[in-house]
Backbone as ProteinMPNN parsed JSONL, in Angstrom:
{"seq_chain_A": "MGKCKKRTIHKTNNSYYITREEAISNIYKILNTKTSPNYSTALDLISLFGISAEELSEAGLSYENLKALGSSIN", "coords_chain_A": {"N_chain_A": [[63.709, 139.258, -4.009], [63.763, 138.935, -7.471], [66.344, 139.18, -10.036], [65.486, 140.225, -12.497], [63.147, 141.588, -11.823], [64.256, 143.508, -10.116], [65.836, 144.94, -11.946], [63.823, 146.017, -13.554], [62.459, 147.658, -11.75], [64.551, 149.358, -11.124], [64.938, 150.575, -13.598], [62.503, 151.958, -13.936], [62.541, 153.703, -11.784], [64.731, 155.342, -12.326], [64.231, 156.161, -14.834], [65.621, 155.577, -17.211], [67.455, 153.399, -19.397], [69.949, 151.02, -18.656], [72.755, 149.537, -19.96], [74.675, 146.469, -20.106], [77.339, 147.049, -20.726], [77.478, 149.74, -20.017], [77.08, 149.464, -17.299], [79.422, 148.112, -16.527], [81.253, 150.083, -17.171], [80.443, 152.086, -15.374], [81.017, 150.801, -12.933], [83.781, 150.63, -13.127], [84.427, 153.372, -13.078], [83.485, 154.05, -10.529], [85.117, 152.515, -8.812], [87.667, 153.416, -9.394], [88.068, 155.931, -8.355], [89.76, 158.688, -6.813], [89.205, 159.321, -4.219], [87.648, 157.692, -1.412], [86.369, 154.699, -2.584], [82.996, 153.749, -3.438], [82.018, 150.914, -2.51], [79.643, 149.513, -2.054], [77.737, 150.408, -3.926], [78.981, 149.608, -6.279], [79.038, 146.835, -5.88], [76.31, 146.306, -5.897], [75.655, 146.822, -8.596], [77.257, 144.865, -9.783], [76.141, 142.465, -8.806], [73.565, 142.741, -9.792], [73.803, 142.624, -12.589], [75.322, 140.357, -12.874], [78.111, 140.336, -13.287], [81.371, 139.254, -14.101], [84.671, 138.692, -12.684], [86.56, 138.514, -14.667], [85.467, 140.031, -16.771], [85.592, 142.563, -15.612], [88.341, 142.881, -15.279], [89.147, 142.896, -17.929], [88.043, 145.296, -18.629], [89.79, 146.999, -17.49], [90.143, 147.243, -14.763], [92.036, 147.323, -11.791], [94.148, 144.822, -10.228], [94.228, 145.01, -7.469], [91.825, 146.306, -6.83], [90.047, 144.347, -7.675], [90.648, 142.314, -5.859], [89.837, 143.583, -3.551], [87.115, 143.549, -3.817], [86.623, 140.938, -3.324], [85.057, 137.854, -2.502], [82.632, 138.387, -3.593], [82.373, 138.555, -6.294], [82.386, 136.553, -9.265]], "CA_chain_A": [[63.279, 139.797, -5.274], [64.595, 138.455, -8.565], [67.165, 140.166, -10.751], [64.688, 140.86, -13.539], [62.258, 142.539, -11.171], [65.101, 144.604, -9.649], [66.187, 145.758, -13.109], [62.629, 146.739, -13.98], [62.239, 148.725, -10.774], [65.66, 150.291, -11.302], [64.678, 151.327, -14.83], [61.394, 152.887, -13.766], [62.932, 154.735, -10.83], [65.688, 156.262, -12.928], [63.652, 156.493, -16.139], [66.526, 155.333, -18.327], [67.927, 152.027, -19.48], [71.387, 150.865, -18.504], [73.208, 148.298, -20.584], [75.74, 145.766, -19.403], [78.582, 147.787, -20.961], [77.41, 150.944, -19.199], [77.249, 149.04, -15.911], [80.846, 147.849, -16.333], [81.899, 151.395, -17.192], [80.13, 152.743, -14.108], [81.77, 150.122, -11.881], [85.165, 151.061, -13.291], [84.516, 154.759, -12.608], [83.271, 154.07, -9.075], [86.236, 151.92, -8.095], [88.924, 154.096, -9.687], [88.09, 157.306, -7.864], [90.887, 158.977, -5.921], [88.69, 159.29, -2.857], [87.19, 156.371, -0.991], [85.362, 154.164, -3.514], [81.729, 153.305, -2.883], [81.951, 149.504, -2.863], [78.277, 148.981, -2.015], [77.101, 150.707, -5.211], [79.621, 148.74, -7.267], [78.578, 145.462, -5.648], [74.91, 146.234, -6.35], [75.669, 146.69, -10.058], [77.858, 143.567, -10.115], [75.171, 141.397, -8.567], [72.394, 142.957, -10.634], [74.092, 142.186, -13.949], [76.087, 139.109, -12.859], [79.385, 140.628, -13.945], [82.456, 138.429, -13.581], [85.962, 139.344, -12.468], [87.228, 138.564, -15.97], [84.946, 141.182, -17.503], [86.106, 143.776, -14.99], [89.774, 143.01, -15.576], [89.238, 143.299, -19.334], [87.678, 146.714, -18.696], [90.929, 147.763, -17.006], [90.157, 147.351, -13.308], [93.297, 146.815, -11.251], [94.109, 143.599, -9.437], [93.943, 145.393, -6.085], [90.388, 146.548, -6.716], [89.36, 143.057, -7.777], [90.84, 141.613, -4.593], [89.04, 144.283, -2.546], [85.731, 143.091, -3.962], [86.603, 139.64, -2.658], [84.29, 136.716, -2.987], [81.327, 138.811, -4.089], [82.353, 138.407, -7.751], [82.728, 135.197, -9.721]], "C_chain_A": [[64.268, 139.34, -6.345], [65.334, 139.568, -9.278], [66.356, 140.918, -11.798], [63.774, 141.926, -12.931], [63.041, 143.744, -10.654], [65.474, 145.53, -10.796], [65.016, 146.61, -13.556], [62.347, 147.9, -13.037], [63.306, 149.789, -10.928], [65.429, 151.166, -12.53], [63.58, 152.367, -14.62], [61.742, 153.998, -12.788], [63.835, 155.77, -11.466], [65.266, 156.717, -14.311], [64.667, 156.459, -17.29], [66.993, 153.885, -18.27], [69.439, 152.003, -19.347], [71.764, 149.514, -19.107], [74.318, 147.684, -19.746], [77.066, 146.519, -19.538], [78.624, 149.061, -20.121], [77.606, 150.603, -17.723], [78.726, 148.781, -15.611], [81.619, 149.159, -16.302], [81.663, 152.148, -15.883], [80.898, 152.119, -12.943], [83.221, 150.555, -11.925], [85.347, 152.478, -12.751], [84.395, 154.836, -11.085], [84.519, 153.596, -8.338], [87.57, 152.604, -8.361], [88.92, 155.56, -9.286], [89.254, 157.47, -6.9], [90.455, 158.971, -4.465], [88.233, 157.874, -2.539], [86.107, 155.852, -1.939], [84.116, 153.669, -2.782], [81.51, 151.846, -3.313], [80.529, 148.966, -2.882], [77.541, 149.239, -3.327], [77.668, 149.801, -6.297], [79.136, 147.304, -7.114], [77.126, 145.283, -6.076], [74.846, 146.05, -7.866], [76.224, 145.336, -10.482], [76.847, 142.451, -9.931], [73.945, 141.529, -9.461], [72.614, 142.413, -12.041], [74.876, 140.874, -14.003], [77.428, 139.25, -13.547], [80.493, 139.831, -13.276], [83.732, 139.253, -13.425], [86.72, 139.477, -13.78], [86.768, 139.772, -16.785], [85.487, 142.495, -16.938], [87.588, 143.975, -15.263], [89.998, 143.385, -17.033], [88.89, 144.771, -19.512], [88.791, 147.6, -18.145], [90.995, 147.93, -15.502], [91.413, 146.694, -12.763], [93.073, 145.571, -10.395], [93.736, 143.911, -7.985], [92.454, 145.643, -5.869], [89.598, 145.251, -6.833], [89.478, 142.274, -6.48], [90.011, 142.265, -3.489], [87.574, 143.877, -2.623], [85.545, 141.704, -3.374], [85.739, 138.601, -3.326], [82.926, 137.11, -3.553], [81.235, 138.771, -5.609], [82.812, 137.021, -8.107], [84.146, 135.131, -10.207]], "O_chain_A": [[65.48, 139.363, -6.126], [64.997, 140.745, -9.145], [66.527, 142.126, -11.963], [63.65, 143.028, -13.465], [62.562, 144.874, -10.735], [65.438, 146.752, -10.652], [65.183, 147.781, -13.897], [62.031, 149.004, -13.482], [63.012, 150.983, -10.871], [65.697, 152.367, -12.499], [63.701, 153.509, -15.064], [61.28, 155.127, -12.952], [63.715, 156.959, -11.171], [65.909, 157.59, -14.893], [64.562, 157.242, -18.234], [66.931, 153.236, -17.225], [70.127, 152.878, -19.872], [71.162, 148.487, -18.795], [74.828, 148.296, -18.808], [77.827, 146.616, -18.575], [79.669, 149.422, -19.58], [78.229, 151.366, -16.984], [79.226, 149.185, -14.561], [82.535, 149.325, -15.497], [82.579, 152.774, -15.348], [81.378, 152.834, -12.064], [83.827, 150.818, -10.887], [86.316, 152.753, -12.044], [85.115, 155.594, -10.435], [84.931, 154.207, -7.351], [88.522, 152.386, -7.612], [89.694, 156.35, -9.827], [89.68, 156.514, -6.253], [91.247, 158.654, -3.579], [88.426, 156.963, -3.344], [85.057, 156.476, -2.088], [84.194, 153.224, -1.637], [80.896, 151.58, -4.346], [80.232, 148.051, -3.65], [76.797, 148.376, -3.793], [76.927, 149.286, -7.135], [78.854, 146.632, -8.106], [76.754, 144.217, -6.567], [74.08, 145.225, -8.364], [75.725, 144.726, -11.427], [76.707, 141.587, -10.797], [73.351, 140.522, -9.845], [71.713, 141.808, -12.622], [75.073, 140.331, -15.09], [77.834, 138.373, -14.309], [80.556, 139.739, -12.05], [83.852, 140.355, -13.959], [87.444, 140.452, -13.982], [87.58, 140.451, -17.413], [85.8, 143.421, -17.686], [88.042, 145.102, -15.458], [90.94, 144.115, -17.344], [89.382, 145.421, -20.434], [88.749, 148.82, -18.31], [91.827, 148.689, -15.007], [91.809, 145.624, -13.226], [91.972, 145.31, -9.91], [93.005, 143.148, -7.353], [91.89, 145.242, -4.851], [88.584, 145.08, -6.156], [88.515, 141.639, -6.047], [89.533, 141.576, -2.588], [86.875, 143.863, -1.611], [84.441, 141.336, -2.973], [85.696, 138.486, -4.551], [82.151, 136.241, -3.952], [80.149, 138.934, -6.166], [83.54, 136.381, -7.348], [84.605, 134.069, -10.628]]}, "name": "protein", "num_of_chains": 1, "seq": "MGKCKKRTIHKTNNSYYITREEAISNIYKILNTKTSPNYSTALDLISLFGISAEELSEAGLSYENLKALGSSIN"}
């Protein structure tokens, strides 16, 4: 399934629109929790919006979290 179709389904299921900035903010919140972060949810958002490691580091994500994501980000 293509990214556009996934976004459309995601929008209709949740009945709200999510912007790229909100996605980056959500990824930051998910990965900076004190408990075990949910990497699968973060990776889904990263692949859905095509977010790069540079964008995440500019948002304030630590180097350790970027390395934990590994090769799944550009």
